[in-house]
matplotlib code that plots the C-alpha trace (Angstrom):
import matplotlib.pyplot as plt

x = [97.7, 95.3, 91.7, 91.9, 95.0, 95.4, 98.1, 99.0, 98.6, 99.9, 99.9, 102.0, 100.9, 100.5, 104.0, 105.3, 102.6, 100.1, 102.3, 100.0, 97.2, 99.4, 100.9, 97.4, 95.8, 98.6, 98.0, 94.1, 94.3, 96.9, 94.6, 91.7, 93.5, 94.1, 97.4, 98.9, 101.3, 103.8, 104.2, 106.9, 106.4, 103.2, 103.3, 101.1, 97.4, 97.3, 94.7, 97.0, 97.8, 94.1, 93.7, 97.0, 96.8, 93.8, 95.7, 98.6, 96.3, 94.6, 98.1, 99.4, 96.1, 96.1, 99.7, 98.9, 95.8, 97.9, 100.5, 97.7, 96.4, 99.9, 99.9, 96.2, 95.2, 93.0, 94.4, 93.6, 94.1, 94.1, 93.5, 89.9, 91.4, 93.5, 90.7, 88.4, 90.9, 91.7, 88.0, 87.1, 89.8, 89.1, 85.4, 86.3, 88.8, 86.5, 83.6, 85.3, 87.2, 88.6, 90.0, 91.4, 93.1, 94.7, 95.9, 97.1, 99.4, 101.2, 101.4, 102.8, 106.1, 106.5, 105.4, 102.0, 98.4, 95.2, 92.7, 90.1, 90.5, 91.2, 89.5, 90.6, 89.0, 89.4, 90.1, 86.6, 85.0, 87.4, 86.4, 82.7, 82.6, 85.6, 86.2, 82.7, 81.1, 80.8, 84.6, 85.4, 83.1, 84.4, 87.9, 87.0, 88.3, 88.0, 84.6, 84.8, 81.3, 82.7, 83.3, 81.2, 82.5, 81.5, 82.2, 83.8, 83.5, 84.8, 84.1, 86.2, 85.3, 81.7, 81.6, 80.9, 78.6, 78.7, 82.3, 82.5, 79.1, 79.4, 77.4, 74.9, 77.0, 73.9, 73.2, 76.3, 76.1, 79.4, 81.6, 79.1, 78.5, 82.3, 82.7, 79.7, 81.4, 84.0, 81.4, 81.8, 78.6, 78.4, 76.7, 74.5, 75.3, 74.3, 75.9, 77.7, 78.5, 79.9, 83.5, 86.5, 87.7, 91.0, 90.5, 90.0, 93.2, 95.3, 92.8, 91.5, 92.6, 90.1, 87.2, 88.7, 89.3, 85.6, 84.3, 86.4, 85.4, 81.7, 82.2, 83.9, 81.2, 78.5, 80.4, 80.9, 77.3, 76.5, 79.2, 81.4, 84.8, 86.6, 86.3, 87.0, 88.3, 89.0, 90.9, 94.5, 93.7, 90.6, 92.7, 95.4, 92.9, 91.4, 94.3, 96.6, 94.3, 92.1, 94.6, 94.8, 91.0, 90.6, 93.1, 91.7, 88.0, 88.4, 86.8, 87.7, 87.2, 89.7, 88.4, 91.2, 91.0, 91.5, 91.9, 89.4, 92.2, 93.3, 89.9, 89.5, 92.9, 92.1, 89.0, 91.3, 93.4, 96.5, 98.5, 98.4, 102.1, 101.4, 98.9, 100.7, 98.8, 102.0, 101.5, 98.2, 98.4, 95.3, 95.6, 94.1, 94.9, 91.2, 90.1, 93.1, 92.4, 88.7, 89.5, 92.0, 89.8, 86.4, 87.3, 90.1, 93.5, 95.4, 98.1]
y = [61.2, 63.3, 62.2, 62.4, 61.0, 60.8, 60.0, 63.1, 62.7, 65.7, 64.5, 65.8, 69.5, 71.1, 71.1, 72.6, 74.8, 75.7, 75.4, 77.9, 75.4, 72.9, 75.6, 76.9, 73.4, 72.1, 75.2, 75.0, 71.2, 71.5, 74.0, 71.7, 68.8, 66.8, 64.9, 64.5, 61.5, 62.0, 59.2, 59.9, 56.4, 57.5, 57.8, 59.6, 58.9, 57.6, 60.0, 61.5, 58.0, 56.9, 57.9, 56.2, 53.1, 52.2, 49.3, 51.5, 53.9, 51.2, 49.7, 53.2, 54.0, 50.5, 50.7, 54.0, 52.2, 49.3, 51.4, 53.1, 49.8, 48.7, 51.9, 51.3, 55.0, 56.6, 59.1, 62.8, 64.5, 68.3, 67.6, 66.5, 64.5, 62.5, 61.9, 60.9, 58.5, 56.8, 56.5, 55.1, 52.6, 51.5, 50.9, 49.2, 46.6, 46.1, 45.2, 43.1, 40.2, 39.3, 42.9, 42.9, 39.6, 40.9, 44.2, 42.3, 40.1, 43.2, 44.6, 41.3, 42.1, 45.0, 43.0, 44.6, 43.5, 45.5, 44.4, 47.3, 48.2, 52.0, 54.9, 58.1, 61.5, 64.9, 67.8, 69.0, 65.7, 65.5, 68.8, 68.2, 64.6, 64.1, 67.5, 68.9, 72.3, 73.0, 72.5, 74.7, 77.3, 77.1, 77.6, 80.9, 84.0, 86.6, 86.0, 87.3, 88.9, 91.9, 90.3, 88.5, 85.7, 83.2, 79.4, 77.4, 73.7, 72.6, 69.3, 66.4, 67.3, 66.0, 63.9, 61.2, 60.9, 57.1, 57.2, 60.6, 60.4, 62.8, 65.8, 66.6, 67.7, 69.5, 71.2, 71.2, 72.3, 71.4, 74.1, 76.9, 75.4, 75.6, 79.0, 80.2, 78.7, 81.4, 84.2, 85.3, 85.7, 83.2, 84.6, 82.5, 83.2, 82.0, 78.6, 78.0, 74.3, 75.1, 74.1, 76.5, 75.7, 74.2, 70.9, 72.6, 74.7, 72.1, 71.9, 75.5, 78.1, 80.7, 78.4, 77.9, 81.6, 82.3, 79.8, 81.3, 84.8, 83.8, 82.6, 85.9, 87.9, 86.0, 86.3, 90.1, 90.5, 89.4, 91.8, 88.9, 90.2, 87.0, 83.5, 80.6, 77.3, 73.9, 72.5, 73.4, 73.3, 75.5, 77.9, 78.0, 78.6, 81.7, 83.2, 82.8, 83.9, 86.8, 89.5, 88.0, 87.7, 91.4, 92.5, 90.1, 91.0, 94.6, 93.6, 94.8, 92.2, 92.6, 89.4, 87.5, 83.8, 82.2, 78.6, 77.7, 77.0, 80.5, 81.9, 79.6, 80.6, 84.4, 83.5, 81.6, 84.6, 83.4, 85.9, 86.2, 85.2, 82.1, 81.2, 81.8, 85.0, 86.4, 83.6, 84.9, 86.8, 88.9, 91.7, 90.7, 93.8, 95.1, 91.7, 91.7, 95.4, 94.7, 91.7, 93.5, 96.6, 94.9, 92.2, 91.5, 92.7, 89.7, 88.9]
z = [109.9, 107.8, 107.5, 103.9, 102.1, 98.3, 95.9, 93.7, 90.1, 88.3, 84.7, 82.0, 81.4, 84.8, 86.3, 83.0, 81.7, 84.6, 87.8, 89.6, 89.5, 91.4, 93.8, 94.7, 94.9, 97.3, 99.6, 99.9, 100.4, 103.1, 104.9, 104.6, 106.0, 102.8, 102.7, 99.4, 99.0, 96.3, 93.6, 91.2, 89.6, 88.0, 84.1, 81.7, 82.1, 78.6, 77.2, 74.4, 73.1, 72.8, 69.0, 68.1, 70.2, 72.5, 74.1, 74.9, 76.7, 78.7, 79.7, 80.8, 82.8, 84.4, 85.5, 87.3, 89.0, 89.9, 91.5, 93.6, 94.6, 95.9, 98.1, 99.2, 98.4, 96.0, 93.2, 93.1, 89.8, 89.0, 85.3, 84.1, 81.3, 83.5, 86.0, 83.1, 81.5, 84.9, 85.8, 82.5, 82.5, 86.0, 85.2, 81.9, 83.5, 86.6, 84.2, 81.6, 82.8, 79.3, 79.0, 82.5, 81.9, 78.7, 80.4, 83.3, 81.0, 80.0, 83.6, 84.8, 82.9, 85.2, 88.3, 88.7, 88.7, 88.3, 90.9, 90.8, 94.5, 94.3, 92.6, 90.9, 91.6, 90.3, 92.7, 92.3, 93.4, 96.3, 97.4, 97.3, 98.4, 100.9, 102.2, 102.0, 101.7, 105.5, 106.1, 103.1, 104.3, 107.8, 106.3, 104.7, 106.9, 104.1, 102.3, 98.8, 98.9, 97.0, 93.7, 91.1, 88.9, 86.4, 86.4, 83.4, 84.0, 80.6, 78.8, 80.5, 84.0, 83.8, 80.5, 79.7, 82.6, 82.4, 83.6, 85.6, 87.3, 90.2, 88.5, 85.7, 82.6, 81.3, 84.6, 86.7, 90.3, 91.9, 90.8, 91.4, 94.9, 95.5, 94.3, 96.3, 99.4, 99.2, 99.4, 95.8, 93.6, 90.8, 87.8, 85.4, 81.8, 78.3, 77.2, 80.4, 79.4, 76.0, 75.2, 75.5, 72.1, 73.0, 71.3, 68.0, 68.1, 66.2, 63.4, 63.1, 65.7, 64.1, 65.1, 68.6, 69.2, 68.0, 70.7, 73.3, 72.2, 72.4, 76.1, 77.0, 75.5, 77.5, 80.7, 80.0, 79.4, 83.1, 84.5, 85.9, 87.1, 86.5, 85.1, 87.5, 85.8, 87.1, 84.1, 83.1, 79.3, 79.6, 81.6, 79.2, 76.3, 78.1, 80.0, 77.1, 74.3, 75.8, 75.0, 71.4, 71.0, 72.1, 69.3, 66.7, 67.2, 68.4, 71.9, 75.4, 78.2, 81.1, 82.5, 84.5, 84.5, 87.9, 89.0, 91.6, 94.1, 93.8, 94.4, 97.6, 98.7, 98.6, 100.7, 103.2, 103.6, 101.6, 99.9, 96.0, 95.7, 97.6, 95.1, 91.8, 90.7, 89.2, 86.5, 85.3, 81.9, 82.2, 84.6, 88.0, 90.0, 90.2, 91.8, 94.2, 95.2, 95.9, 97.9, 100.1, 100.4, 100.8, 103.2, 105.6, 104.5, 103.1, 105.6]

ax = plt.figure().add_subplot(projection="3d")
ax.plot(x, y, z, "-o")
ax.set_aspect("equal")
plt.show()
């Protein structure tokens, strides 16, 4: 049995819109000895329903947590929104007996009860706390010292700190440390912690695209050759819209957007096709060429 075992929580969007994130995450976690236990009984985390029905959000999240408690395993998520929602509800129900009793009244109809015995973690938290930087560095056979990249944490991965609590949202260190463990240089740039703009798309896509443009300009200014994301929606925002932004604002970027597990997978010697590189919309051939020519040939 693996040292680290987690229930895999894929959420709603990743299997249908960002399957490369799931594929590459499964590959690198397998190499790091993390066992993923499938849980088809999981439902939506509840986040999309919060503005409509806060109670329904609580019930949906609590049901997932109660199912995890039955298995006696913590949850790992790839989506920061899912992780944040599950963490928030877990904390709220643990600390508020009246609320816990009310939610358990609903769960009882499904034969479930929330007890507060398990936790939910995002992939990034599992990597830093459960796997550890030493094991990650030891897994690297093709150090990516030939490339310079820029991190993008996004909003939900670290905020609100009261519920997330494993890094400083104003001065985050975790993703940068994970990137540097691959051997790649992680460039500092202006407004690193700013939003990608995705939450504004449904209200005003021009504002959203301007926010994404600002970020791309700042990354371009430090000569980063790729952006590294850890959130499916941030990835969609940049990877889907970079070419659109270039045309709209008469810019040229050529900055591919990689999921962090794709970056680590390259450093582990995995093939690009094993990591879903064919799904990326922005041309990544320059990065792959450098990785193959600058380090060991990818097997």
